[in-house]
N, C-alpha and C positions, 0 to 999 in steps of 0.2 A: 060139577062139583067145584065150588069156588075155593076150597082150601088147597086145591092143587095149583092154583095160579100163584107163582112165587113173586109176582111183582109187588104187592103191597107189604108182604111180610119181609122181603129182602130190604126194602127201604127202611122199615121199622128196625130191623136188625142192624143195619149200618148206622143209623142215627143213634141207636142205643149204645153201640160200641164206641162211637165217636164221643158221647157223653162220658162213658166210663174211662176212656182213654185221655181225654183232655181236661175235663173239669174235676173229676173226683180225686185223681192222684195228687195234684198239688195241695188240695185241701187236707188230705190225710198226711202228707209229708210235712206240712207246716204245722201240724199239731205238736204242742210242747207239753210234756207232762208237768203238772204243778209240783210234784215231789221228786225233784232231781236226786239221784243217789249220791250220798256223801262218801268221800274217800276216808277210810279208817286208817288209823296208825297201824304200821306192821308189827309193832312190839305189843306183846300181850300184857294185860294188866296183872300186876302181882297180887295174888290172893293170899290171905291169911287163913291158917287152919281154924276150923270151928271147934271150940271146946264144947263138947256135949255135956250139959249140966247133969244128966241122969246117968251117965256112964262112968 
């Protein structure tokens, strides 16, 4: 039963994790969002009451 021989599967597992841990994280961490959040003023805008024309 060849599936019980861990030799080829273990090397595939090790190389896969090496790729995941060395190549992919820097690419993900280098990603910059195109829409950076802007800092809003702390003071709230003053609103005027709305006069309802039908009331």
